[in-house]
PDB file of N, H, CA, C and O in Angstrom:
ATOM      1  N   MET A   1     -59.682 -82.893  96.271  1.00  0.00           N
ATOM      2  CA  MET A   1     -58.508 -82.710  95.440  1.00  0.00           C
ATOM      3  C   MET A   1     -58.678 -81.403  94.669  1.00  0.00           C
ATOM      4  O   MET A   1     -59.715 -81.172  94.046  1.00  0.00           O
ATOM      5  N   ASN A   2     -57.676 -80.570  94.715  1.00  0.00           N
ATOM      6  H   ASN A   2     -56.834 -80.757  95.221  1.00  0.00           H
ATOM      7  CA  ASN A   2     -57.759 -79.329  93.940  1.00  0.00           C
ATOM      8  C   ASN A   2     -57.076 -79.521  92.587  1.00  0.00           C
ATOM      9  O   ASN A   2     -56.560 -80.596  92.282  1.00  0.00           O
ATOM     10  N   LYS A   3     -57.085 -78.468  91.794  1.00  0.00           N
ATOM     11  H   LYS A   3     -57.504 -77.595  92.042  1.00  0.00           H
ATOM     12  CA  LYS A   3     -56.548 -78.550  90.440  1.00  0.00           C
ATOM     13  C   LYS A   3     -55.072 -78.920  90.419  1.00  0.00           C
ATOM     14  O   LYS A   3     -54.625 -79.635  89.522  1.00  0.00           O
ATOM     15  N   HIS A   4     -54.314 -78.441  91.396  1.00  0.00           N
ATOM     16  H   HIS A   4     -54.677 -77.860  92.124  1.00  0.00           H
ATOM     17  CA  HIS A   4     -52.883 -78.736  91.439  1.00  0.00           C
ATOM     18  C   HIS A   4     -52.634 -80.192  91.828  1.00  0.00           C
ATOM     19  O   HIS A   4     -51.702 -80.826  91.333  1.00  0.00           O
ATOM     20  N   GLU A   5     -53.463 -80.705  92.706  1.00  0.00           N
ATOM     21  H   GLU A   5     -54.220 -80.190  93.108  1.00  0.00           H
ATOM     22  CA  GLU A   5     -53.319 -82.097  93.101  1.00  0.00           C
ATOM     23  C   GLU A   5     -53.684 -83.028  91.949  1.00  0.00           C
ATOM     24  O   GLU A   5     -53.163 -84.139  91.858  1.00  0.00           O
ATOM     25  N   LEU A   6     -54.581 -82.576  91.069  1.00  0.00           N
ATOM     26  H   LEU A   6     -55.005 -81.673  91.143  1.00  0.00           H
ATOM     27  CA  LEU A   6     -54.948 -83.376  89.907  1.00  0.00           C
ATOM     28  C   LEU A   6     -53.719 -83.700  89.074  1.00  0.00           C
ATOM     29  O   LEU A   6     -53.559 -84.829  88.610  1.00  0.00           O
ATOM     30  N   GLU A   7     -52.859 -82.721  88.883  1.00  0.00           N
ATOM     31  H   GLU A   7     -52.989 -81.804  89.259  1.00  0.00           H
ATOM     32  CA  GLU A   7     -51.625 -82.960  88.125  1.00  0.00           C
ATOM     33  C   GLU A   7     -50.773 -84.031  88.785  1.00  0.00           C
ATOM     34  O   GLU A   7     -50.258 -84.920  88.107  1.00  0.00           O
ATOM     35  N   GLY A   8     -50.621 -83.954  90.090  1.00  0.00           N
ATOM     36  H   GLY A   8     -51.039 -83.232  90.641  1.00  0.00           H
ATOM     37  CA  GLY A   8     -49.778 -84.891  90.811  1.00  0.00           C
ATOM     38  C   GLY A   8     -50.334 -86.302  90.861  1.00  0.00           C
ATOM     39  O   GLY A   8     -49.577 -87.269  90.951  1.00  0.00           O
ATOM     40  N   LYS A   9     -51.648 -86.423  90.802  1.00  0.00           N
ATOM     41  H   LYS A   9     -52.263 -85.637  90.729  1.00  0.00           H
ATOM     42  CA  LYS A   9     -52.285 -87.731  90.923  1.00  0.00           C
ATOM     43  C   LYS A   9     -52.975 -88.138  89.627  1.00  0.00           C
ATOM     44  O   LYS A   9     -53.938 -88.905  89.644  1.00  0.00           O
ATOM     45  N   TRP A  10     -52.486 -87.627  88.513  1.00  0.00           N
ATOM     46  H   TRP A  10     -51.704 -87.003  88.499  1.00  0.00           H
ATOM     47  CA  TRP A  10     -53.138 -87.849  87.225  1.00  0.00           C
ATOM     48  C   TRP A  10     -53.270 -89.323  86.872  1.00  0.00           C
ATOM     49  O   TRP A  10     -54.321 -89.741  86.387  1.00  0.00           O
ATOM     50  N   ASN A  11     -52.243 -90.115  87.100  1.00  0.00           N
ATOM     51  H   ASN A  11     -51.389 -89.776  87.494  1.00  0.00           H
ATOM     52  CA  ASN A  11     -52.310 -91.533  86.739  1.00  0.00           C
ATOM     53  C   ASN A  11     -53.436 -92.245  87.481  1.00  0.00           C
ATOM     54  O   ASN A  11     -54.067 -93.145  86.926  1.00  0.00           O
ATOM     55  N   GLN A  12     -53.691 -91.861  88.709  1.00  0.00           N
ATOM     56  H   GLN A  12     -53.179 -91.130  89.160  1.00  0.00           H
ATOM     57  CA  GLN A  12     -54.780 -92.449  89.474  1.00  0.00           C
ATOM     58  C   GLN A  12     -56.127 -91.899  89.024  1.00  0.00           C
ATOM     59  O   GLN A  12     -57.116 -92.631  88.997  1.00  0.00           O
ATOM     60  N   ALA A  13     -56.176 -90.625  88.673  1.00  0.00           N
ATOM     61  H   ALA A  13     -55.372 -90.030  88.695  1.00  0.00           H
ATOM     62  CA  ALA A  13     -57.434 -89.959  88.364  1.00  0.00           C
ATOM     63  C   ALA A  13     -57.922 -90.197  86.942  1.00  0.00           C
ATOM     64  O   ALA A  13     -59.123 -90.098  86.691  1.00  0.00           O
ATOM     65  N   LYS A  14     -57.037 -90.506  86.011  1.00  0.00           N
ATOM     66  H   LYS A  14     -56.061 -90.587  86.215  1.00  0.00           H
ATOM     67  CA  LYS A  14     -57.473 -90.569  84.619  1.00  0.00           C
ATOM     68  C   LYS A  14     -58.464 -91.698  84.351  1.00  0.00           C
ATOM     69  O   LYS A  14     -59.291 -91.582  83.447  1.00  0.00           O
ATOM     70  N   GLY A  15     -58.400 -92.774  85.109  1.00  0.00           N
ATOM     71  H   GLY A  15     -57.728 -92.867  85.844  1.00  0.00           H
ATOM     72  CA  GLY A  15     -59.408 -93.818  84.975  1.00  0.00           C
ATOM     73  C   GLY A  15     -60.787 -93.311  85.337  1.00  0.00           C
ATOM     74  O   GLY A  15     -61.772 -93.649  84.680  1.00  0.00           O
ATOM     75  N   LYS A  16     -60.861 -92.500  86.381  1.00  0.00           N
ATOM     76  H   LYS A  16     -60.060 -92.226  86.915  1.00  0.00           H
ATOM     77  CA  LYS A  16     -62.137 -91.915  86.800  1.00  0.00           C
ATOM     78  C   LYS A  16     -62.613 -90.877  85.798  1.00  0.00           C
ATOM     79  O   LYS A  16     -63.815 -90.732  85.577  1.00  0.00           O
ATOM     80  N   VAL A  17     -61.677 -90.150  85.188  1.00  0.00           N
ATOM     81  H   VAL A  17     -60.700 -90.267  85.368  1.00  0.00           H
ATOM     82  CA  VAL A  17     -62.025 -89.184  84.148  1.00  0.00           C
ATOM     83  C   VAL A  17     -62.665 -89.923  82.975  1.00  0.00           C
ATOM     84  O   VAL A  17     -63.685 -89.489  82.440  1.00  0.00           O
ATOM     85  N   LYS A  18     -62.068 -91.024  82.587  1.00  0.00           N
ATOM     86  H   LYS A  18     -61.239 -91.376  83.022  1.00  0.00           H
ATOM     87  CA  LYS A  18     -62.574 -91.826  81.466  1.00  0.00           C
ATOM     88  C   LYS A  18     -63.960 -92.387  81.784  1.00  0.00           C
ATOM     89  O   LYS A  18     -64.820 -92.441  80.905  1.00  0.00           O
ATOM     90  N   GLU A  19     -64.185 -92.805  83.035  1.00  0.00           N
ATOM     91  H   GLU A  19     -63.487 -92.761  83.750  1.00  0.00           H
ATOM     92  CA  GLU A  19     -65.502 -93.299  83.442  1.00  0.00           C
ATOM     93  C   GLU A  19     -66.553 -92.202  83.358  1.00  0.00           C
ATOM     94  O   GLU A  19     -67.659 -92.431  82.869  1.00  0.00           O
ATOM     95  N   LYS A  20     -66.209 -91.020  83.830  1.00  0.00           N
ATOM     96  H   LYS A  20     -65.310 -90.833  84.227  1.00  0.00           H
ATOM     97  CA  LYS A  20     -67.174 -89.914  83.863  1.00  0.00           C
ATOM     98  C   LYS A  20     -67.431 -89.346  82.477  1.00  0.00           C
ATOM     99  O   LYS A  20     -68.577 -89.070  82.121  1.00  0.00           O
ATOM    100  N   TRP A  21     -66.377 -89.170  81.695  1.00  0.00           N
ATOM    101  H   TRP A  21     -65.447 -89.395  81.985  1.00  0.00           H
ATOM    102  CA  TRP A  21     -66.500 -88.560  80.375  1.00  0.00           C
ATOM    103  C   TRP A  21     -65.990 -89.543  79.327  1.00  0.00           C
ATOM    104  O   TRP A  21     -64.859 -89.429  78.856  1.00  0.00           O
ATOM    105  N   GLY A  22     -66.820 -90.495  78.973  1.00  0.00           N
ATOM    106  H   GLY A  22     -67.739 -90.587  79.356  1.00  0.00           H
ATOM    107  CA  GLY A  22     -66.448 -91.565  78.062  1.00  0.00           C
ATOM    108  C   GLY A  22     -66.108 -91.125  76.653  1.00  0.00           C
ATOM    109  O   GLY A  22     -65.492 -91.883  75.904  1.00  0.00           O
ATOM    110  N   LYS A  23     -66.501 -89.901  76.271  1.00  0.00           N
ATOM    111  H   LYS A  23     -67.001 -89.285  76.880  1.00  0.00           H
ATOM    112  CA  LYS A  23     -66.169 -89.408  74.933  1.00  0.00           C
ATOM    113  C   LYS A  23     -64.716 -88.981  74.810  1.00  0.00           C
ATOM    114  O   LYS A  23     -64.220 -88.769  73.703  1.00  0.00           O
ATOM    115  N   LEU A  24     -64.032 -88.855  75.937  1.00  0.00           N
ATOM    116  H   LEU A  24     -64.435 -89.027  76.836  1.00  0.00           H
ATOM    117  CA  LEU A  24     -62.622 -88.484  75.897  1.00  0.00           C
ATOM    118  C   LEU A  24     -61.806 -89.696  75.469  1.00  0.00           C
ATOM    119  O   LEU A  24     -61.976 -90.790  76.007  1.00  0.00           O
ATOM    120  N   THR A  25     -60.939 -89.499  74.517  1.00  0.00           N
ATOM    121  H   THR A  25     -60.801 -88.611  74.080  1.00  0.00           H
ATOM    122  CA  THR A  25     -60.119 -90.591  73.984  1.00  0.00           C
ATOM    123  C   THR A  25     -58.814 -90.716  74.765  1.00  0.00           C
ATOM    124  O   THR A  25     -58.481 -89.865  75.590  1.00  0.00           O
ATOM    125  N   GLU A  26     -58.092 -91.786  74.489  1.00  0.00           N
ATOM    126  H   GLU A  26     -58.363 -92.477  73.819  1.00  0.00           H
ATOM    127  CA  GLU A  26     -56.772 -91.957  75.101  1.00  0.00           C
ATOM    128  C   GLU A  26     -55.848 -90.812  74.699  1.00  0.00           C
ATOM    129  O   GLU A  26     -55.044 -90.350  75.509  1.00  0.00           O
ATOM    130  N   ASP A  27     -55.958 -90.355  73.460  1.00  0.00           N
ATOM    131  H   ASP A  27     -56.611 -90.730  72.802  1.00  0.00           H
ATOM    132  CA  ASP A  27     -55.158 -89.210  73.012  1.00  0.00           C
ATOM    133  C   ASP A  27     -55.518 -87.960  73.810  1.00  0.00           C
ATOM    134  O   ASP A  27     -54.638 -87.181  74.176  1.00  0.00           O
ATOM    135  N   ASP A  28     -56.819 -87.766  74.082  1.00  0.00           N
ATOM    136  H   ASP A  28     -57.534 -88.399  73.785  1.00  0.00           H
ATOM    137  CA  ASP A  28     -57.247 -86.631  74.902  1.00  0.00           C
ATOM    138  C   ASP A  28     -56.597 -86.708  76.277  1.00  0.00           C
ATOM    139  O   ASP A  28     -56.089 -85.710  76.791  1.00  0.00           O
ATOM    140  N   LEU A  29     -56.615 -87.891  76.864  1.00  0.00           N
ATOM    141  H   LEU A  29     -57.027 -88.701  76.447  1.00  0.00           H
ATOM    142  CA  LEU A  29     -56.042 -88.063  78.199  1.00  0.00           C
ATOM    143  C   LEU A  29     -54.551 -87.765  78.209  1.00  0.00           C
ATOM    144  O   LEU A  29     -54.036 -87.210  79.180  1.00  0.00           O
ATOM    145  N   LYS A  30     -53.856 -88.126  77.142  1.00  0.00           N
ATOM    146  H   LYS A  30     -54.275 -88.576  76.354  1.00  0.00           H
ATOM    147  CA  LYS A  30     -52.424 -87.816  77.038  1.00  0.00           C
ATOM    148  C   LYS A  30     -52.197 -86.312  76.961  1.00  0.00           C
ATOM    149  O   LYS A  30     -51.274 -85.787  77.582  1.00  0.00           O
ATOM    150  N   VAL A  31     -53.044 -85.616  76.193  1.00  0.00           N
ATOM    151  H   VAL A  31     -53.794 -86.042  75.688  1.00  0.00           H
ATOM    152  CA  VAL A  31     -52.912 -84.166  76.054  1.00  0.00           C
ATOM    153  C   VAL A  31     -53.249 -83.477  77.376  1.00  0.00           C
ATOM    154  O   VAL A  31     -52.558 -82.545  77.787  1.00  0.00           O
ATOM    155  N   ILE A  32     -54.309 -83.938  78.039  1.00  0.00           N
ATOM    156  H   ILE A  32     -54.870 -84.696  77.705  1.00  0.00           H
ATOM    157  CA  ILE A  32     -54.730 -83.329  79.301  1.00  0.00           C
ATOM    158  C   ILE A  32     -53.626 -83.454  80.343  1.00  0.00           C
ATOM    159  O   ILE A  32     -53.271 -82.473  80.998  1.00  0.00           O
ATOM    160  N   ASP A  33     -53.084 -84.656  80.497  1.00  0.00           N
ATOM    161  H   ASP A  33     -53.372 -85.452  79.965  1.00  0.00           H
ATOM    162  CA  ASP A  33     -51.943 -84.924  81.376  1.00  0.00           C
ATOM    163  C   ASP A  33     -52.046 -84.237  82.737  1.00  0.00           C
ATOM    164  O   ASP A  33     -51.055 -83.721  83.254  1.00  0.00           O
ATOM    165  N   GLY A  34     -53.250 -84.233  83.316  1.00  0.00           N
ATOM    166  H   GLY A  34     -54.055 -84.652  82.896  1.00  0.00           H
ATOM    167  CA  GLY A  34     -53.444 -83.679  84.656  1.00  0.00           C
ATOM    168  C   GLY A  34     -53.647 -82.180  84.709  1.00  0.00           C
ATOM    169  O   GLY A  34     -53.788 -81.621  85.797  1.00  0.00           O
ATOM    170  N   LYS A  35     -53.666 -81.516  83.572  1.00  0.00           N
ATOM    171  H   LYS A  35     -53.552 -81.970  82.688  1.00  0.00           H
ATOM    172  CA  LYS A  35     -53.822 -80.059  83.546  1.00  0.00           C
ATOM    173  C   LYS A  35     -55.308 -79.716  83.439  1.00  0.00           C
ATOM    174  O   LYS A  35     -55.965 -80.067  82.459  1.00  0.00           O
ATOM    175  N   SER A  36     -55.825 -79.034  84.449  1.00  0.00           N
ATOM    176  H   SER A  36     -55.292 -78.749  85.245  1.00  0.00           H
ATOM    177  CA  SER A  36     -57.258 -78.752  84.492  1.00  0.00           C
ATOM    178  C   SER A  36     -57.705 -77.873  83.321  1.00  0.00           C
ATOM    179  O   SER A  36     -58.824 -78.029  82.832  1.00  0.00           O
ATOM    180  N   ASP A  37     -56.851 -76.953  82.863  1.00  0.00           N
ATOM    181  H   ASP A  37     -55.942 -76.826  83.260  1.00  0.00           H
ATOM    182  CA  ASP A  37     -57.242 -76.106  81.734  1.00  0.00           C
ATOM    183  C   ASP A  37     -57.393 -76.932  80.462  1.00  0.00           C
ATOM    184  O   ASP A  37     -58.248 -76.640  79.627  1.00  0.00           O
ATOM    185  N   GLN A  38     -56.565 -77.961  80.315  1.00  0.00           N
ATOM    186  H   GLN A  38     -55.871 -78.199  80.994  1.00  0.00           H
ATOM    187  CA  GLN A  38     -56.680 -78.855  79.162  1.00  0.00           C
ATOM    188  C   GLN A  38     -57.949 -79.699  79.265  1.00  0.00           C
ATOM    189  O   GLN A  38     -58.615 -79.946  78.260  1.00  0.00           O
ATOM    190  N   LEU A  39     -58.282 -80.141  80.476  1.00  0.00           N
ATOM    191  H   LEU A  39     -57.741 -79.940  81.292  1.00  0.00           H
ATOM    192  CA  LEU A  39     -59.507 -80.906  80.686  1.00  0.00           C
ATOM    193  C   LEU A  39     -60.718 -80.053  80.333  1.00  0.00           C
ATOM    194  O   LEU A  39     -61.640 -80.525  79.667  1.00  0.00           O
ATOM    195  N   VAL A  40     -60.717 -78.804  80.774  1.00  0.00           N
ATOM    196  H   VAL A  40     -59.968 -78.420  81.315  1.00  0.00           H
ATOM    197  CA  VAL A  40     -61.816 -77.886  80.462  1.00  0.00           C
ATOM    198  C   VAL A  40     -61.968 -77.738  78.947  1.00  0.00           C
ATOM    199  O   VAL A  40     -63.080 -77.806  78.423  1.00  0.00           O
ATOM    200  N   GLY A  41     -60.866 -77.538  78.255  1.00  0.00           N
ATOM    201  H   GLY A  41     -59.963 -77.482  78.681  1.00  0.00           H
ATOM    202  CA  GLY A  41     -60.908 -77.384  76.800  1.00  0.00           C
ATOM    203  C   GLY A  41     -61.432 -78.620  76.098  1.00  0.00           C
ATOM    204  O   GLY A  41     -62.217 -78.514  75.156  1.00  0.00           O
ATOM    205  N   ARG A  42     -61.007 -79.786  76.546  1.00  0.00           N
ATOM    206  H   ARG A  42     -60.369 -79.871  77.312  1.00  0.00           H
ATOM    207  CA  ARG A  42     -61.468 -81.029  75.918  1.00  0.00           C
ATOM    208  C   ARG A  42     -62.942 -81.280  76.212  1.00  0.00           C
ATOM    209  O   ARG A  42     -63.656 -81.811  75.361  1.00  0.00           O
ATOM    210  N   LEU A  43     -63.409 -80.906  77.400  1.00  0.00           N
ATOM    211  H   LEU A  43     -62.829 -80.474  78.090  1.00  0.00           H
ATOM    212  CA  LEU A  43     -64.828 -81.048  77.702  1.00  0.00           C
ATOM    213  C   LEU A  43     -65.661 -80.136  76.801  1.00  0.00           C
ATOM    214  O   LEU A  43     -66.735 -80.519  76.335  1.00  0.00           O
ATOM    215  N   GLN A  44     -65.159 -78.942  76.565  1.00  0.00           N
ATOM    216  H   GLN A  44     -64.287 -78.631  76.943  1.00  0.00           H
ATOM    217  CA  GLN A  44     -65.850 -78.027  75.652  1.00  0.00           C
ATOM    218  C   GLN A  44     -65.927 -78.642  74.251  1.00  0.00           C
ATOM    219  O   GLN A  44     -66.975 -78.622  73.606  1.00  0.00           O
ATOM    220  N   GLU A  45     -64.824 -79.174  73.807  1.00  0.00           N
ATOM    221  H   GLU A  45     -63.972 -79.190  74.331  1.00  0.00           H
ATOM    222  CA  GLU A  45     -64.734 -79.722  72.454  1.00  0.00           C
ATOM    223  C   GLU A  45     -65.599 -80.973  72.284  1.00  0.00           C
ATOM    224  O   GLU A  45     -66.361 -81.071  71.323  1.00  0.00           O
ATOM    225  N   ARG A  46     -65.488 -81.921  73.202  1.00  0.00           N
ATOM    226  H   ARG A  46     -64.869 -81.841  73.984  1.00  0.00           H
ATOM    227  CA  ARG A  46     -66.174 -83.211  73.052  1.00  0.00           C
ATOM    228  C   ARG A  46     -67.654 -83.162  73.423  1.00  0.00           C
ATOM    229  O   ARG A  46     -68.467 -83.883  72.844  1.00  0.00           O
ATOM    230  N   TYR A  47     -68.004 -82.307  74.396  1.00  0.00           N
ATOM    231  H   TYR A  47     -67.344 -81.722  74.866  1.00  0.00           H
ATOM    232  CA  TYR A  47     -69.368 -82.292  74.903  1.00  0.00           C
ATOM    233  C   TYR A  47     -70.144 -81.029  74.551  1.00  0.00           C
ATOM    234  O   TYR A  47     -71.339 -80.944  74.835  1.00  0.00           O
ATOM    235  N   GLY A  48     -69.495 -80.060  73.946  1.00  0.00           N
ATOM    236  H   GLY A  48     -68.524 -80.129  73.716  1.00  0.00           H
ATOM    237  CA  GLY A  48     -70.168 -78.825  73.577  1.00  0.00           C
ATOM    238  C   GLY A  48     -70.515 -77.938  74.764  1.00  0.00           C
ATOM    239  O   GLY A  48     -71.409 -77.096  74.680  1.00  0.00           O
ATOM    240  N   TYR A  49     -69.800 -78.130  75.872  1.00  0.00           N
ATOM    241  H   TYR A  49     -69.073 -78.814  75.940  1.00  0.00           H
ATOM    242  CA  TYR A  49     -70.028 -77.310  77.060  1.00  0.00           C
ATOM    243  C   TYR A  49     -69.524 -75.890  76.827  1.00  0.00           C
ATOM    244  O   TYR A  49     -68.578 -75.667  76.072  1.00  0.00           O
ATOM    245  N   SER A  50     -70.176 -74.931  77.490  1.00  0.00           N
ATOM    246  H   SER A  50     -70.945 -75.112  78.104  1.00  0.00           H
ATOM    247  CA  SER A  50     -69.609 -73.587  77.538  1.00  0.00           C
ATOM    248  C   SER A  50     -68.380 -73.649  78.445  1.00  0.00           C
ATOM    249  O   SER A  50     -68.201 -74.614  79.188  1.00  0.00           O
ATOM    250  N   LYS A  51     -67.546 -72.632  78.384  1.00  0.00           N
ATOM    251  H   LYS A  51     -67.691 -71.847  77.780  1.00  0.00           H
ATOM    252  CA  LYS A  51     -66.352 -72.612  79.230  1.00  0.00           C
ATOM    253  C   LYS A  51     -66.741 -72.670  80.701  1.00  0.00           C
ATOM    254  O   LYS A  51     -66.120 -73.392  81.482  1.00  0.00           O
ATOM    255  N   GLU A  52     -67.765 -71.916  81.080  1.00  0.00           N
ATOM    256  H   GLU A  52     -68.269 -71.331  80.446  1.00  0.00           H
ATOM    257  CA  GLU A  52     -68.208 -71.882  82.476  1.00  0.00           C
ATOM    258  C   GLU A  52     -68.719 -73.249  82.921  1.00  0.00           C
ATOM    259  O   GLU A  52     -68.417 -73.698  84.027  1.00  0.00           O
ATOM    260  N   GLN A  53     -69.487 -73.905  82.066  1.00  0.00           N
ATOM    261  H   GLN A  53     -69.733 -73.541  81.168  1.00  0.00           H
ATOM    262  CA  GLN A  53     -70.014 -75.225  82.405  1.00  0.00           C
ATOM    263  C   GLN A  53     -68.877 -76.237  82.532  1.00  0.00           C
ATOM    264  O   GLN A  53     -68.871 -77.048  83.458  1.00  0.00           O
ATOM    265  N   ALA A  54     -67.928 -76.195  81.617  1.00  0.00           N
ATOM    266  H   ALA A  54     -67.933 -75.537  80.865  1.00  0.00           H
ATOM    267  CA  ALA A  54     -66.793 -77.112  81.671  1.00  0.00           C
ATOM    268  C   ALA A  54     -65.966 -76.873  82.935  1.00  0.00           C
ATOM    269  O   ALA A  54     -65.502 -77.829  83.556  1.00  0.00           O
ATOM    270  N   GLU A  55     -65.780 -75.621  83.317  1.00  0.00           N
ATOM    271  H   GLU A  55     -66.157 -74.845  82.813  1.00  0.00           H
ATOM    272  CA  GLU A  55     -65.035 -75.312  84.541  1.00  0.00           C
ATOM    273  C   GLU A  55     -65.770 -75.834  85.769  1.00  0.00           C
ATOM    274  O   GLU A  55     -65.147 -76.377  86.682  1.00  0.00           O
ATOM    275  N   ARG A  56     -67.104 -75.671  85.800  1.00  0.00           N
ATOM    276  H   ARG A  56     -67.610 -75.230  85.059  1.00  0.00           H
ATOM    277  CA  ARG A  56     -67.889 -76.191  86.922  1.00  0.00           C
ATOM    278  C   ARG A  56     -67.782 -77.708  87.001  1.00  0.00           C
ATOM    279  O   ARG A  56     -67.599 -78.267  88.082  1.00  0.00           O
ATOM    280  N   GLU A  57     -67.895 -78.373  85.855  1.00  0.00           N
ATOM    281  H   GLU A  57     -68.043 -77.920  84.976  1.00  0.00           H
ATOM    282  CA  GLU A  57     -67.774 -79.829  85.812  1.00  0.00           C
ATOM    283  C   GLU A  57     -66.408 -80.276  86.339  1.00  0.00           C
ATOM    284  O   GLU A  57     -66.306 -81.221  87.122  1.00  0.00           O
ATOM    285  N   CYS A  58     -65.372 -79.582  85.897  1.00  0.00           N
ATOM    286  H   CYS A  58     -65.455 -78.814  85.261  1.00  0.00           H
ATOM    287  CA  CYS A  58     -64.011 -79.910  86.318  1.00  0.00           C
ATOM    288  C   CYS A  58     -63.847 -79.698  87.827  1.00  0.00           C
ATOM    289  O   CYS A  58     -63.284 -80.553  88.512  1.00  0.00           O
ATOM    290  N   GLU A  59     -64.327 -78.579  88.343  1.00  0.00           N
ATOM    291  H   GLU A  59     -64.784 -77.885  87.787  1.00  0.00           H
ATOM    292  CA  GLU A  59     -64.214 -78.291  89.773  1.00  0.00           C
ATOM    293  C   GLU A  59     -64.986 -79.315  90.597  1.00  0.00           C
ATOM    294  O   GLU A  59     -64.508 -79.792  91.626  1.00  0.00           O
ATOM    295  N   HIS A  60     -66.194 -79.644  90.126  1.00  0.00           N
ATOM    296  H   HIS A  60     -66.583 -79.256  89.290  1.00  0.00           H
ATOM    297  CA  HIS A  60     -67.002 -80.638  90.840  1.00  0.00           C
ATOM    298  C   HIS A  60     -66.294 -81.988  90.839  1.00  0.00           C
ATOM    299  O   HIS A  60     -66.250 -82.671  91.863  1.00  0.00           O
ATOM    300  N   PHE A  61     -65.746 -82.370  89.700  1.00  0.00           N
ATOM    301  H   PHE A  61     -65.782 -81.815  88.869  1.00  0.00           H
ATOM    302  CA  PHE A  61     -65.024 -83.635  89.592  1.00  0.00           C
ATOM    303  C   PHE A  61     -63.824 -83.654  90.533  1.00  0.00           C
ATOM    304  O   PHE A  61     -63.630 -84.613  91.281  1.00  0.00           O
ATOM    305  N   CYS A  62     -63.027 -82.601  90.493  1.00  0.00           N
ATOM    306  H   CYS A  62     -63.184 -81.823  89.886  1.00  0.00           H
ATOM    307  CA  CYS A  62     -61.834 -82.546  91.362  1.00  0.00           C
ATOM    308  C   CYS A  62     -62.226 -82.602  92.825  1.00  0.00           C
ATOM    309  O   CYS A  62     -61.523 -83.203  93.636  1.00  0.00           O
ATOM    310  N   GLY A  63     -63.339 -81.983  93.168  1.00  0.00           N
ATOM    311  H   GLY A  63     -63.911 -81.494  92.509  1.00  0.00           H
ATOM    312  CA  GLY A  63     -63.808 -82.006  94.554  1.00  0.00           C
ATOM    313  C   GLY A  63     -64.313 -83.368  95.000  1.00  0.00           C
ATOM    314  O   GLY A  63     -64.349 -83.666  96.194  1.00  0.00           O
ATOM    315  N   SER A  64     -64.704 -84.194  94.033  1.00  0.00           N
ATOM    316  H   SER A  64     -64.676 -83.951  93.063  1.00  0.00           H
ATOM    317  CA  SER A  64     -65.251 -85.502  94.377  1.00  0.00           C
ATOM    318  C   SER A  64     -64.194 -86.597  94.488  1.00  0.00           C
ATOM    319  O   SER A  64     -64.498 -87.710  94.915  1.00  0.00           O
ATOM    320  N   LEU A  65     -62.962 -86.290  94.109  1.00  0.00           N
ATOM    321  H   LEU A  65     -62.714 -85.385  93.762  1.00  0.00           H
ATOM    322  CA  LEU A  65     -61.905 -87.318  94.150  1.00  0.00           C
ATOM    323  C   LEU A  65     -61.356 -87.505  95.545  1.00  0.00           C
ATOM    324  O   LEU A  65     -60.464 -88.328  95.752  1.00  0.00           O
TER     325      LEU A  65
END
């Protein structure tokens, strides 16, 4: 699944996002709403990741769906 497909399949994917990154709240998931740039930002905020690390995590996650 690429970043664009994440938007289209967000309702299916958000449960897996919550499993992988348990620090993300329901409010975070609403803000992210399938947008990979929002996911990257929230990962930086909640986990203290650098932008590059958050982007890698996001890409790896999208590739695993």
